[in-house]
PDB file with SEQRES, HELIX, SHEET and CRYST1 records, atoms N, CA, C and O in Angstrom:
SEQRES   1 A   88  MET ARG LYS TYR PRO ALA THR LEU VAL ARG VAL PHE GLU          
SEQRES   2 A   88  HIS LYS LEU GLU ALA GLY ALA ASP THR ASP GLU ASP ILE          
SEQRES   3 A   88  PRO PHE ASP LYS ALA ASP LEU GLN ARG ALA THR ASP GLU          
SEQRES   4 A   88  LEU ASP ILE ASP VAL ARG GLN VAL LEU GLU ILE PRO SER          
SEQRES   5 A   88  ALA TYR SER SER THR ARG ALA LEU PRO ASP ASP ILE THR          
SEQRES   6 A   88  GLU HIS GLY TYR VAL ASP ILE GLU PRO ASP GLU SER THR          
SEQRES   7 A   88  GLU GLY GLU THR TYR LEU PHE VAL LYS ASP                      
HELIX    1 AA1 LYS A    3  GLU A   17  1                                  15    
HELIX    2 AA2 LYS A   30  LEU A   40  1                                  11    
HELIX    3 AA3 GLU A   49  TYR A   54  1                                   6    
HELIX    4 AA4 ASP A   62  THR A   65  1                                   4    
SHEET    1 AA1 3 ILE A  26  ASP A  29  0                                        
SHEET    2 AA1 3 THR A  82  LYS A  87 -1                                        
SHEET    3 AA1 3 TYR A  69  PRO A  74 -1                                        
CRYST1    1.000    1.000    1.000  90.00  90.00  90.00 P 1           1          
ATOM      1  N   MET A   1     132.651  16.587  -6.248  1.00  0.00           N  
ATOM      2  CA  MET A   1     133.962  17.238  -6.493  1.00  0.00           C  
ATOM      3  C   MET A   1     135.026  16.165  -6.520  1.00  0.00           C  
ATOM      4  O   MET A   1     134.950  15.198  -5.762  1.00  0.00           O  
ATOM      5  N   ARG A   2     135.991  16.314  -7.357  1.00  0.00           N  
ATOM      6  CA  ARG A   2     137.054  15.301  -7.474  1.00  0.00           C  
ATOM      7  C   ARG A   2     137.947  15.334  -6.205  1.00  0.00           C  
ATOM      8  O   ARG A   2     137.859  16.258  -5.396  1.00  0.00           O  
ATOM      9  N   LYS A   3     138.786  14.327  -6.060  1.00  0.00           N  
ATOM     10  CA  LYS A   3     139.556  14.162  -4.829  1.00  0.00           C  
ATOM     11  C   LYS A   3     140.507  15.334  -4.561  1.00  0.00           C  
ATOM     12  O   LYS A   3     140.481  15.907  -3.471  1.00  0.00           O  
ATOM     13  N   TYR A   4     141.338  15.695  -5.532  1.00  0.00           N  
ATOM     14  CA  TYR A   4     142.325  16.693  -5.266  1.00  0.00           C  
ATOM     15  C   TYR A   4     141.723  18.035  -4.955  1.00  0.00           C  
ATOM     16  O   TYR A   4     142.077  18.644  -3.945  1.00  0.00           O  
ATOM     17  N   PRO A   5     140.769  18.548  -5.836  1.00  0.00           N  
ATOM     18  CA  PRO A   5     140.173  19.846  -5.485  1.00  0.00           C  
ATOM     19  C   PRO A   5     139.444  19.826  -4.158  1.00  0.00           C  
ATOM     20  O   PRO A   5     139.542  20.779  -3.385  1.00  0.00           O  
ATOM     21  N   ALA A   6     138.705  18.747  -3.877  1.00  0.00           N  
ATOM     22  CA  ALA A   6     137.990  18.678  -2.623  1.00  0.00           C  
ATOM     23  C   ALA A   6     138.942  18.773  -1.420  1.00  0.00           C  
ATOM     24  O   ALA A   6     138.649  19.439  -0.427  1.00  0.00           O  
ATOM     25  N   THR A   7     140.070  18.100  -1.537  1.00  0.00           N  
ATOM     26  CA  THR A   7     141.060  18.092  -0.441  1.00  0.00           C  
ATOM     27  C   THR A   7     141.599  19.505  -0.280  1.00  0.00           C  
ATOM     28  O   THR A   7     141.684  19.995   0.846  1.00  0.00           O  
ATOM     29  N   LEU A   8     141.954  20.157  -1.336  1.00  0.00           N  
ATOM     30  CA  LEU A   8     142.540  21.530  -1.217  1.00  0.00           C  
ATOM     31  C   LEU A   8     141.546  22.464  -0.629  1.00  0.00           C  
ATOM     32  O   LEU A   8     141.909  23.287   0.212  1.00  0.00           O  
ATOM     33  N   VAL A   9     140.278  22.380  -1.033  1.00  0.00           N  
ATOM     34  CA  VAL A   9     139.250  23.267  -0.498  1.00  0.00           C  
ATOM     35  C   VAL A   9     139.065  23.030   0.953  1.00  0.00           C  
ATOM     36  O   VAL A   9     138.910  23.996   1.700  1.00  0.00           O  
ATOM     37  N   ARG A  10     139.071  21.795   1.417  1.00  0.00           N  
ATOM     38  CA  ARG A  10     138.947  21.502   2.846  1.00  0.00           C  
ATOM     39  C   ARG A  10     140.155  22.070   3.606  1.00  0.00           C  
ATOM     40  O   ARG A  10     139.965  22.688   4.653  1.00  0.00           O  
ATOM     41  N   VAL A  11     141.344  21.890   3.135  1.00  0.00           N  
ATOM     42  CA  VAL A  11     142.510  22.470   3.770  1.00  0.00           C  
ATOM     43  C   VAL A  11     142.377  23.974   3.894  1.00  0.00           C  
ATOM     44  O   VAL A  11     142.641  24.550   4.949  1.00  0.00           O  
ATOM     45  N   PHE A  12     141.961  24.609   2.794  1.00  0.00           N  
ATOM     46  CA  PHE A  12     141.833  26.060   2.763  1.00  0.00           C  
ATOM     47  C   PHE A  12     140.756  26.484   3.824  1.00  0.00           C  
ATOM     48  O   PHE A  12     140.963  27.408   4.612  1.00  0.00           O  
ATOM     49  N   GLU A  13     139.658  25.794   3.797  1.00  0.00           N  
ATOM     50  CA  GLU A  13     138.575  26.142   4.817  1.00  0.00           C  
ATOM     51  C   GLU A  13     139.072  26.000   6.224  1.00  0.00           C  
ATOM     52  O   GLU A  13     138.760  26.832   7.076  1.00  0.00           O  
ATOM     53  N   HIS A  14     139.839  24.965   6.494  1.00  0.00           N  
ATOM     54  CA  HIS A  14     140.429  24.839   7.854  1.00  0.00           C  
ATOM     55  C   HIS A  14     141.313  25.998   8.225  1.00  0.00           C  
ATOM     56  O   HIS A  14     141.290  26.474   9.360  1.00  0.00           O  
ATOM     57  N   LYS A  15     142.106  26.459   7.249  1.00  0.00           N  
ATOM     58  CA  LYS A  15     143.047  27.530   7.471  1.00  0.00           C  
ATOM     59  C   LYS A  15     142.231  28.830   7.762  1.00  0.00           C  
ATOM     60  O   LYS A  15     142.571  29.598   8.662  1.00  0.00           O  
ATOM     61  N   LEU A  16     141.156  29.046   6.981  1.00  0.00           N  
ATOM     62  CA  LEU A  16     140.321  30.273   7.251  1.00  0.00           C  
ATOM     63  C   LEU A  16     139.651  30.160   8.608  1.00  0.00           C  
ATOM     64  O   LEU A  16     139.581  31.144   9.344  1.00  0.00           O  
ATOM     65  N   GLU A  17     139.165  28.998   8.947  1.00  0.00           N  
ATOM     66  CA  GLU A  17     138.517  28.802  10.250  1.00  0.00           C  
ATOM     67  C   GLU A  17     139.464  29.074  11.433  1.00  0.00           C  
ATOM     68  O   GLU A  17     139.063  29.520  12.509  1.00  0.00           O  
ATOM     69  N   ALA A  18     140.778  28.768  11.154  1.00  0.00           N  
ATOM     70  CA  ALA A  18     141.809  28.954  12.182  1.00  0.00           C  
ATOM     71  C   ALA A  18     142.298  30.394  12.252  1.00  0.00           C  
ATOM     72  O   ALA A  18     143.164  30.733  13.058  1.00  0.00           O  
ATOM     73  N   GLY A  19     141.726  31.236  11.393  1.00  0.00           N  
ATOM     74  CA  GLY A  19     142.124  32.671  11.475  1.00  0.00           C  
ATOM     75  C   GLY A  19     143.198  33.095  10.484  1.00  0.00           C  
ATOM     76  O   GLY A  19     143.841  34.123  10.696  1.00  0.00           O  
ATOM     77  N   ALA A  20     143.413  32.348   9.421  1.00  0.00           N  
ATOM     78  CA  ALA A  20     144.452  32.708   8.403  1.00  0.00           C  
ATOM     79  C   ALA A  20     144.140  34.096   7.852  1.00  0.00           C  
ATOM     80  O   ALA A  20     142.989  34.441   7.583  1.00  0.00           O  
ATOM     81  N   ASP A  21     145.195  34.870   7.698  1.00  0.00           N  
ATOM     82  CA  ASP A  21     145.053  36.221   7.093  1.00  0.00           C  
ATOM     83  C   ASP A  21     145.016  36.084   5.568  1.00  0.00           C  
ATOM     84  O   ASP A  21     146.004  35.687   4.951  1.00  0.00           O  
ATOM     85  N   THR A  22     143.872  36.415   4.970  1.00  0.00           N  
ATOM     86  CA  THR A  22     143.726  36.234   3.503  1.00  0.00           C  
ATOM     87  C   THR A  22     144.417  37.377   2.754  1.00  0.00           C  
ATOM     88  O   THR A  22     144.267  37.473   1.536  1.00  0.00           O  
ATOM     89  N   ASP A  23     145.152  38.225   3.425  1.00  0.00           N  
ATOM     90  CA  ASP A  23     145.983  39.177   2.695  1.00  0.00           C  
ATOM     91  C   ASP A  23     147.401  38.636   2.528  1.00  0.00           C  
ATOM     92  O   ASP A  23     148.256  39.282   1.922  1.00  0.00           O  
ATOM     93  N   GLU A  24     147.631  37.476   3.058  1.00  0.00           N  
ATOM     94  CA  GLU A  24     148.991  36.864   2.983  1.00  0.00           C  
ATOM     95  C   GLU A  24     148.891  35.499   2.335  1.00  0.00           C  
ATOM     96  O   GLU A  24     147.800  34.951   2.174  1.00  0.00           O  
ATOM     97  N   ASP A  25     150.048  34.952   1.963  1.00  0.00           N  
ATOM     98  CA  ASP A  25     150.131  33.561   1.519  1.00  0.00           C  
ATOM     99  C   ASP A  25     149.775  32.698   2.688  1.00  0.00           C  
ATOM    100  O   ASP A  25     150.095  33.060   3.820  1.00  0.00           O  
ATOM    101  N   ILE A  26     149.137  31.584   2.484  1.00  0.00           N  
ATOM    102  CA  ILE A  26     148.685  30.703   3.586  1.00  0.00           C  
ATOM    103  C   ILE A  26     149.450  29.351   3.504  1.00  0.00           C  
ATOM    104  O   ILE A  26     149.331  28.634   2.511  1.00  0.00           O  
ATOM    105  N   PRO A  27     150.226  29.016   4.544  1.00  0.00           N  
ATOM    106  CA  PRO A  27     150.979  27.776   4.554  1.00  0.00           C  
ATOM    107  C   PRO A  27     150.103  26.584   4.915  1.00  0.00           C  
ATOM    108  O   PRO A  27     149.109  26.696   5.632  1.00  0.00           O  
ATOM    109  N   PHE A  28     150.522  25.434   4.381  1.00  0.00           N  
ATOM    110  CA  PHE A  28     149.863  24.157   4.802  1.00  0.00           C  
ATOM    111  C   PHE A  28     150.904  23.065   4.587  1.00  0.00           C  
ATOM    112  O   PHE A  28     151.889  23.250   3.872  1.00  0.00           O  
ATOM    113  N   ASP A  29     150.663  21.940   5.214  1.00  0.00           N  
ATOM    114  CA  ASP A  29     151.601  20.794   5.109  1.00  0.00           C  
ATOM    115  C   ASP A  29     150.937  19.483   4.975  1.00  0.00           C  
ATOM    116  O   ASP A  29     149.724  19.382   4.794  1.00  0.00           O  
ATOM    117  N   LYS A  30     151.755  18.463   5.068  1.00  0.00           N  
ATOM    118  CA  LYS A  30     151.231  17.073   4.867  1.00  0.00           C  
ATOM    119  C   LYS A  30     150.145  16.753   5.864  1.00  0.00           C  
ATOM    120  O   LYS A  30     149.130  16.145   5.525  1.00  0.00           O  
ATOM    121  N   ALA A  31     150.367  17.172   7.108  1.00  0.00           N  
ATOM    122  CA  ALA A  31     149.311  16.866   8.144  1.00  0.00           C  
ATOM    123  C   ALA A  31     147.962  17.514   7.792  1.00  0.00           C  
ATOM    124  O   ALA A  31     146.906  16.911   7.983  1.00  0.00           O  
ATOM    125  N   ASP A  32     148.016  18.749   7.277  1.00  0.00           N  
ATOM    126  CA  ASP A  32     146.769  19.437   6.833  1.00  0.00           C  
ATOM    127  C   ASP A  32     146.115  18.613   5.716  1.00  0.00           C  
ATOM    128  O   ASP A  32     144.899  18.420   5.746  1.00  0.00           O  
ATOM    129  N   LEU A  33     146.847  18.143   4.775  1.00  0.00           N  
ATOM    130  CA  LEU A  33     146.310  17.360   3.652  1.00  0.00           C  
ATOM    131  C   LEU A  33     145.747  16.061   4.164  1.00  0.00           C  
ATOM    132  O   LEU A  33     144.653  15.657   3.769  1.00  0.00           O  
ATOM    133  N   GLN A  34     146.478  15.400   5.038  1.00  0.00           N  
ATOM    134  CA  GLN A  34     145.989  14.104   5.619  1.00  0.00           C  
ATOM    135  C   GLN A  34     144.730  14.272   6.375  1.00  0.00           C  
ATOM    136  O   GLN A  34     143.831  13.438   6.268  1.00  0.00           O  
ATOM    137  N   ARG A  35     144.619  15.355   7.166  1.00  0.00           N  
ATOM    138  CA  ARG A  35     143.401  15.577   7.942  1.00  0.00           C  
ATOM    139  C   ARG A  35     142.189  15.776   6.991  1.00  0.00           C  
ATOM    140  O   ARG A  35     141.095  15.263   7.230  1.00  0.00           O  
ATOM    141  N   ALA A  36     142.434  16.540   5.908  1.00  0.00           N  
ATOM    142  CA  ALA A  36     141.328  16.775   4.954  1.00  0.00           C  
ATOM    143  C   ALA A  36     140.909  15.495   4.296  1.00  0.00           C  
ATOM    144  O   ALA A  36     139.706  15.256   4.194  1.00  0.00           O  
ATOM    145  N   THR A  37     141.816  14.642   3.835  1.00  0.00           N  
ATOM    146  CA  THR A  37     141.451  13.435   3.142  1.00  0.00           C  
ATOM    147  C   THR A  37     140.756  12.494   4.135  1.00  0.00           C  
ATOM    148  O   THR A  37     139.855  11.754   3.743  1.00  0.00           O  
ATOM    149  N   ASP A  38     141.145  12.509   5.372  1.00  0.00           N  
ATOM    150  CA  ASP A  38     140.538  11.634   6.387  1.00  0.00           C  
ATOM    151  C   ASP A  38     139.079  12.094   6.629  1.00  0.00           C  
ATOM    152  O   ASP A  38     138.162  11.273   6.663  1.00  0.00           O  
ATOM    153  N   GLU A  39     138.889  13.377   6.790  1.00  0.00           N  
ATOM    154  CA  GLU A  39     137.573  13.917   7.030  1.00  0.00           C  
ATOM    155  C   GLU A  39     136.614  13.700   5.801  1.00  0.00           C  
ATOM    156  O   GLU A  39     135.414  13.485   5.972  1.00  0.00           O  
ATOM    157  N   LEU A  40     137.175  13.764   4.595  1.00  0.00           N  
ATOM    158  CA  LEU A  40     136.344  13.561   3.384  1.00  0.00           C  
ATOM    159  C   LEU A  40     136.241  12.086   3.017  1.00  0.00           C  
ATOM    160  O   LEU A  40     135.533  11.737   2.073  1.00  0.00           O  
ATOM    161  N   ASP A  41     136.926  11.229   3.737  1.00  0.00           N  
ATOM    162  CA  ASP A  41     136.982   9.837   3.488  1.00  0.00           C  
ATOM    163  C   ASP A  41     137.430   9.563   2.046  1.00  0.00           C  
ATOM    164  O   ASP A  41     136.807   8.793   1.314  1.00  0.00           O  
ATOM    165  N   ILE A  42     138.531  10.221   1.668  1.00  0.00           N  
ATOM    166  CA  ILE A  42     139.129  10.136   0.375  1.00  0.00           C  
ATOM    167  C   ILE A  42     140.426   9.346   0.479  1.00  0.00           C  
ATOM    168  O   ILE A  42     141.224   9.590   1.384  1.00  0.00           O  
ATOM    169  N   ASP A  43     140.648   8.406  -0.432  1.00  0.00           N  
ATOM    170  CA  ASP A  43     141.820   7.612  -0.446  1.00  0.00           C  
ATOM    171  C   ASP A  43     142.831   8.142  -1.493  1.00  0.00           C  
ATOM    172  O   ASP A  43     142.621   8.027  -2.701  1.00  0.00           O  
ATOM    173  N   VAL A  44     143.911   8.714  -0.989  1.00  0.00           N  
ATOM    174  CA  VAL A  44     144.942   9.227  -1.838  1.00  0.00           C  
ATOM    175  C   VAL A  44     146.232   8.535  -1.443  1.00  0.00           C  
ATOM    176  O   VAL A  44     146.618   8.566  -0.274  1.00  0.00           O  
ATOM    177  N   ARG A  45     146.892   7.921  -2.385  1.00  0.00           N  
ATOM    178  CA  ARG A  45     148.110   7.133  -2.066  1.00  0.00           C  
ATOM    179  C   ARG A  45     149.141   8.015  -1.347  1.00  0.00           C  
ATOM    180  O   ARG A  45     149.596   7.673  -0.255  1.00  0.00           O  
ATOM    181  N   GLN A  46     149.496   9.115  -1.939  1.00  0.00           N  
ATOM    182  CA  GLN A  46     150.484  10.054  -1.352  1.00  0.00           C  
ATOM    183  C   GLN A  46     149.896  11.429  -1.380  1.00  0.00           C  
ATOM    184  O   GLN A  46     149.771  12.044  -2.439  1.00  0.00           O  
ATOM    185  N   VAL A  47     149.525  11.925  -0.193  1.00  0.00           N  
ATOM    186  CA  VAL A  47     148.859  13.255  -0.175  1.00  0.00           C  
ATOM    187  C   VAL A  47     149.677  14.396  -0.694  1.00  0.00           C  
ATOM    188  O   VAL A  47     149.145  15.438  -1.076  1.00  0.00           O  
ATOM    189  N   LEU A  48     151.002  14.197  -0.708  1.00  0.00           N  
ATOM    190  CA  LEU A  48     151.840  15.288  -1.220  1.00  0.00           C  
ATOM    191  C   LEU A  48     151.826  15.332  -2.764  1.00  0.00           C  
ATOM    192  O   LEU A  48     152.399  16.237  -3.370  1.00  0.00           O  
ATOM    193  N   GLU A  49     151.171  14.356  -3.375  1.00  0.00           N  
ATOM    194  CA  GLU A  49     150.947  14.531  -4.809  1.00  0.00           C  
ATOM    195  C   GLU A  49     149.982  15.638  -5.108  1.00  0.00           C  
ATOM    196  O   GLU A  49     150.001  16.185  -6.210  1.00  0.00           O  
ATOM    197  N   ILE A  50     149.167  15.978  -4.199  1.00  0.00           N  
ATOM    198  CA  ILE A  50     148.067  16.968  -4.431  1.00  0.00           C  
ATOM    199  C   ILE A  50     148.659  18.322  -4.725  1.00  0.00           C  
ATOM    200  O   ILE A  50     148.374  18.893  -5.779  1.00  0.00           O  
ATOM    201  N   PRO A  51     149.510  18.886  -3.797  1.00  0.00           N  
ATOM    202  CA  PRO A  51     150.076  20.253  -4.114  1.00  0.00           C  
ATOM    203  C   PRO A  51     150.984  20.173  -5.350  1.00  0.00           C  
ATOM    204  O   PRO A  51     151.014  21.093  -6.168  1.00  0.00           O  
ATOM    205  N   SER A  52     151.698  19.097  -5.468  1.00  0.00           N  
ATOM    206  CA  SER A  52     152.590  18.967  -6.656  1.00  0.00           C  
ATOM    207  C   SER A  52     151.787  19.015  -7.945  1.00  0.00           C  
ATOM    208  O   SER A  52     152.252  19.599  -8.923  1.00  0.00           O  
ATOM    209  N   ALA A  53     150.627  18.438  -7.983  1.00  0.00           N  
ATOM    210  CA  ALA A  53     149.797  18.471  -9.189  1.00  0.00           C  
ATOM    211  C   ALA A  53     149.286  19.843  -9.511  1.00  0.00           C  
ATOM    212  O   ALA A  53     148.933  20.106 -10.661  1.00  0.00           O  
ATOM    213  N   TYR A  54     149.231  20.729  -8.546  1.00  0.00           N  
ATOM    214  CA  TYR A  54     148.695  22.076  -8.785  1.00  0.00           C  
ATOM    215  C   TYR A  54     149.792  23.104  -8.980  1.00  0.00           C  
ATOM    216  O   TYR A  54     149.502  24.193  -9.475  1.00  0.00           O  
ATOM    217  N   SER A  55     150.998  22.829  -8.629  1.00  0.00           N  
ATOM    218  CA  SER A  55     152.102  23.795  -8.728  1.00  0.00           C  
ATOM    219  C   SER A  55     152.261  24.209 -10.217  1.00  0.00           C  
ATOM    220  O   SER A  55     152.935  23.537 -10.998  1.00  0.00           O  
ATOM    221  N   SER A  56     151.637  25.295 -10.558  1.00  0.00           N  
ATOM    222  CA  SER A  56     151.739  25.947 -11.901  1.00  0.00           C  
ATOM    223  C   SER A  56     151.182  25.121 -13.043  1.00  0.00           C  
ATOM    224  O   SER A  56     151.382  25.488 -14.200  1.00  0.00           O  
ATOM    225  N   THR A  57     150.489  24.016 -12.772  1.00  0.00           N  
ATOM    226  CA  THR A  57     149.937  23.264 -13.923  1.00  0.00           C  
ATOM    227  C   THR A  57     148.426  23.179 -13.951  1.00  0.00           C  
ATOM    228  O   THR A  57     147.855  22.923 -15.012  1.00  0.00           O  
ATOM    229  N   ARG A  58     147.764  23.381 -12.844  1.00  0.00           N  
ATOM    230  CA  ARG A  58     146.303  23.266 -12.773  1.00  0.00           C  
ATOM    231  C   ARG A  58     145.792  24.519 -12.085  1.00  0.00           C  
ATOM    232  O   ARG A  58     146.461  25.069 -11.211  1.00  0.00           O  
ATOM    233  N   ALA A  59     144.606  24.972 -12.476  1.00  0.00           N  
ATOM    234  CA  ALA A  59     143.997  26.088 -11.803  1.00  0.00           C  
ATOM    235  C   ALA A  59     143.420  25.559 -10.472  1.00  0.00           C  
ATOM    236  O   ALA A  59     142.907  24.443 -10.379  1.00  0.00           O  
ATOM    237  N   LEU A  60     143.535  26.425  -9.453  1.00  0.00           N  
ATOM    238  CA  LEU A  60     142.998  26.103  -8.148  1.00  0.00           C  
ATOM    239  C   LEU A  60     141.461  26.111  -8.251  1.00  0.00           C  
ATOM    240  O   LEU A  60     140.884  26.769  -9.117  1.00  0.00           O  
ATOM    241  N   PRO A  61     140.826  25.368  -7.351  1.00  0.00           N  
ATOM    242  CA  PRO A  61     139.343  25.438  -7.320  1.00  0.00           C  
ATOM    243  C   PRO A  61     138.857  26.802  -7.058  1.00  0.00           C  
ATOM    244  O   PRO A  61     139.520  27.607  -6.404  1.00  0.00           O  
ATOM    245  N   ASP A  62     137.646  27.082  -7.588  1.00  0.00           N  
ATOM    246  CA  ASP A  62     136.999  28.417  -7.446  1.00  0.00           C  
ATOM    247  C   ASP A  62     136.838  28.836  -6.015  1.00  0.00           C  
ATOM    248  O   ASP A  62     136.948  30.028  -5.728  1.00  0.00           O  
ATOM    249  N   ASP A  63     136.588  27.947  -5.115  1.00  0.00           N  
ATOM    250  CA  ASP A  63     136.407  28.241  -3.697  1.00  0.00           C  
ATOM    251  C   ASP A  63     137.664  28.872  -3.117  1.00  0.00           C  
ATOM    252  O   ASP A  63     137.582  29.558  -2.097  1.00  0.00           O  
ATOM    253  N   ILE A  64     138.811  28.665  -3.727  1.00  0.00           N  
ATOM    254  CA  ILE A  64     140.078  29.225  -3.290  1.00  0.00           C  
ATOM    255  C   ILE A  64     140.429  30.513  -4.100  1.00  0.00           C  
ATOM    256  O   ILE A  64     140.843  31.527  -3.537  1.00  0.00           O  
ATOM    257  N   THR A  65     140.244  30.424  -5.445  1.00  0.00           N  
ATOM    258  CA  THR A  65     140.572  31.567  -6.265  1.00  0.00           C  
ATOM    259  C   THR A  65     139.707  32.784  -5.976  1.00  0.00           C  
ATOM    260  O   THR A  65     140.138  33.911  -6.220  1.00  0.00           O  
ATOM    261  N   GLU A  66     138.505  32.586  -5.464  1.00  0.00           N  
ATOM    262  CA  GLU A  66     137.634  33.741  -5.161  1.00  0.00           C  
ATOM    263  C   GLU A  66     138.189  34.594  -4.031  1.00  0.00           C  
ATOM    264  O   GLU A  66     137.754  35.723  -3.803  1.00  0.00           O  
ATOM    265  N   HIS A  67     139.172  34.014  -3.324  1.00  0.00           N  
ATOM    266  CA  HIS A  67     139.843  34.842  -2.251  1.00  0.00           C  
ATOM    267  C   HIS A  67     141.160  35.435  -2.790  1.00  0.00           C  
ATOM    268  O   HIS A  67     141.949  35.979  -2.017  1.00  0.00           O  
ATOM    269  N   GLY A  68     141.398  35.337  -4.078  1.00  0.00           N  
ATOM    270  CA  GLY A  68     142.627  35.971  -4.640  1.00  0.00           C  
ATOM    271  C   GLY A  68     143.824  35.026  -4.777  1.00  0.00           C  
ATOM    272  O   GLY A  68     144.873  35.475  -5.240  1.00  0.00           O  
ATOM    273  N   TYR A  69     143.733  33.759  -4.408  1.00  0.00           N  
ATOM    274  CA  TYR A  69     144.832  32.850  -4.505  1.00  0.00           C  
ATOM    275  C   TYR A  69     144.905  32.242  -5.884  1.00  0.00           C  
ATOM    276  O   TYR A  69     143.890  31.872  -6.474  1.00  0.00           O  
ATOM    277  N   VAL A  70     146.130  32.143  -6.391  1.00  0.00           N  
ATOM    278  CA  VAL A  70     146.228  31.747  -7.824  1.00  0.00           C  
ATOM    279  C   VAL A  70     147.139  30.545  -8.027  1.00  0.00           C  
ATOM    280  O   VAL A  70     147.190  30.019  -9.138  1.00  0.00           O  
ATOM    281  N   ASP A  71     147.856  30.087  -7.012  1.00  0.00           N  
ATOM    282  CA  ASP A  71     148.796  29.010  -7.240  1.00  0.00           C  
ATOM    283  C   ASP A  71     149.232  28.391  -5.875  1.00  0.00           C  
ATOM    284  O   ASP A  71     148.987  28.952  -4.808  1.00  0.00           O  
ATOM    285  N   ILE A  72     149.854  27.271  -5.966  1.00  0.00           N  
ATOM    286  CA  ILE A  72     150.472  26.614  -4.824  1.00  0.00           C  
ATOM    287  C   ILE A  72     151.987  26.527  -5.087  1.00  0.00           C  
ATOM    288  O   ILE A  72     152.381  26.109  -6.175  1.00  0.00           O  
ATOM    289  N   GLU A  73     152.823  26.897  -4.154  1.00  0.00           N  
ATOM    290  CA  GLU A  73     154.266  26.827  -4.253  1.00  0.00           C  
ATOM    291  C   GLU A  73     154.837  26.223  -2.986  1.00  0.00           C  
ATOM    292  O   GLU A  73     154.278  26.357  -1.897  1.00  0.00           O  
ATOM    293  N   PRO A  74     155.991  25.542  -3.163  1.00  0.00           N  
ATOM    294  CA  PRO A  74     156.708  25.089  -1.975  1.00  0.00           C  
ATOM    295  C   PRO A  74     157.117  26.280  -1.120  1.00  0.00           C  
ATOM    296  O   PRO A  74     157.499  27.323  -1.650  1.00  0.00           O  
ATOM    297  N   ASP A  75     157.041  26.136   0.168  1.00  0.00           N  
ATOM    298  CA  ASP A  75     157.436  27.132   1.080  1.00  0.00           C  
ATOM    299  C   ASP A  75     158.978  26.933   1.372  1.00  0.00           C  
ATOM    300  O   ASP A  75     159.382  26.105   2.189  1.00  0.00           O  
ATOM    301  N   GLU A  76     159.746  27.701   0.690  1.00  0.00           N  
ATOM    302  CA  GLU A  76     161.205  27.522   0.854  1.00  0.00           C  
ATOM    303  C   GLU A  76     161.815  28.157   2.132  1.00  0.00           C  
ATOM    304  O   GLU A  76     163.004  28.011   2.418  1.00  0.00           O  
ATOM    305  N   SER A  77     160.963  28.850   2.865  1.00  0.00           N  
ATOM    306  CA  SER A  77     161.406  29.470   4.123  1.00  0.00           C  
ATOM    307  C   SER A  77     161.401  28.435   5.301  1.00  0.00           C  
ATOM    308  O   SER A  77     161.857  28.731   6.406  1.00  0.00           O  
ATOM    309  N   THR A  78     160.897  27.282   5.031  1.00  0.00           N  
ATOM    310  CA  THR A  78     160.843  26.264   6.158  1.00  0.00           C  
ATOM    311  C   THR A  78     161.507  24.979   5.672  1.00  0.00           C  
ATOM    312  O   THR A  78     161.649  24.764   4.468  1.00  0.00           O  
ATOM    313  N   GLU A  79     161.907  24.141   6.597  1.00  0.00           N  
ATOM    314  CA  GLU A  79     162.402  22.841   6.304  1.00  0.00           C  
ATOM    315  C   GLU A  79     161.185  21.929   6.221  1.00  0.00           C  
ATOM    316  O   GLU A  79     160.154  22.196   6.839  1.00  0.00           O  
ATOM    317  N   GLY A  80     161.312  20.856   5.457  1.00  0.00           N  
ATOM    318  CA  GLY A  80     160.237  19.905   5.335  1.00  0.00           C  
ATOM    319  C   GLY A  80     159.355  20.219   4.179  1.00  0.00           C  
ATOM    320  O   GLY A  80     159.681  21.059   3.340  1.00  0.00           O  
ATOM    321  N   GLU A  81     158.211  19.534   4.126  1.00  0.00           N  
ATOM    322  CA  GLU A  81     157.343  19.625   2.987  1.00  0.00           C  
ATOM    323  C   GLU A  81     156.135  20.512   3.345  1.00  0.00           C  
ATOM    324  O   GLU A  81     155.060  20.015   3.681  1.00  0.00           O  
ATOM    325  N   THR A  82     156.344  21.843   3.263  1.00  0.00           N  
ATOM    326  CA  THR A  82     155.344  22.861   3.477  1.00  0.00           C  
ATOM    327  C   THR A  82     155.114  23.566   2.189  1.00  0.00           C  
ATOM    328  O   THR A  82     156.051  23.865   1.450  1.00  0.00           O  
ATOM    329  N   TYR A  83     153.844  23.838   1.910  1.00  0.00           N  
ATOM    330  CA  TYR A  83     153.431  24.562   0.744  1.00  0.00           C  
ATOM    331  C   TYR A  83     152.664  25.836   1.111  1.00  0.00           C  
ATOM    332  O   TYR A  83     152.238  26.034   2.249  1.00  0.00           O  
ATOM    333  N   LEU A  84     152.510  26.687   0.095  1.00  0.00           N  
ATOM    334  CA  LEU A  84     151.752  27.960   0.311  1.00  0.00           C  
ATOM    335  C   LEU A  84     150.628  28.066  -0.723  1.00  0.00           C  
ATOM    336  O   LEU A  84     150.800  27.728  -1.894  1.00  0.00           O  
ATOM    337  N   PHE A  85     149.494  28.538  -0.261  1.00  0.00           N  
ATOM    338  CA  PHE A  85     148.462  29.047  -1.168  1.00  0.00           C  
ATOM    339  C   PHE A  85     148.978  30.446  -1.508  1.00  0.00           C  
ATOM    340  O   PHE A  85     149.119  31.249  -0.586  1.00  0.00           O  
ATOM    341  N   VAL A  86     149.260  30.784  -2.722  1.00  0.00           N  
ATOM    342  CA  VAL A  86     149.904  32.047  -3.127  1.00  0.00           C  
ATOM    343  C   VAL A  86     148.894  33.049  -3.728  1.00  0.00           C  
ATOM    344  O   VAL A  86     148.055  32.675  -4.547  1.00  0.00           O  
ATOM    345  N   LYS A  87     148.983  34.247  -3.333  1.00  0.00           N  
ATOM    346  CA  LYS A  87     148.178  35.308  -3.882  1.00  0.00           C  
ATOM    347  C   LYS A  87     148.819  35.775  -5.170  1.00  0.00           C  
ATOM    348  O   LYS A  87     150.003  35.532  -5.405  1.00  0.00           O  
ATOM    349  N   ASP A  88     148.035  36.452  -6.013  1.00  0.00           N  
ATOM    350  CA  ASP A  88     148.501  37.026  -7.270  1.00  0.00           C  
ATOM    351  C   ASP A  88     149.578  38.066  -7.068  1.00  0.00           C  
ATOM    352  O   ASP A  88     150.071  38.640  -8.039  1.00  0.00           O  
TER     353      ASP A  88                                                      
END                                                                             
């Protein structure tokens, strides 16, 4: 699996393991992305490039879309660089 999809899948898996409600949008941030790239031993220059690359331009990996998530959007309800896995 390529770097960006693998990273997003790992972040999503961590959120599910932590008890995220799959009926809601799921937030994640830079620390979540960094943890995933570290665990996967993936070198990404700027981890925040990953959600930016998927915001309305790329389809999410199947491991995420099978749960009904269709996009990544910035979480405007928080300060800082937080994103959401967004449901249809």
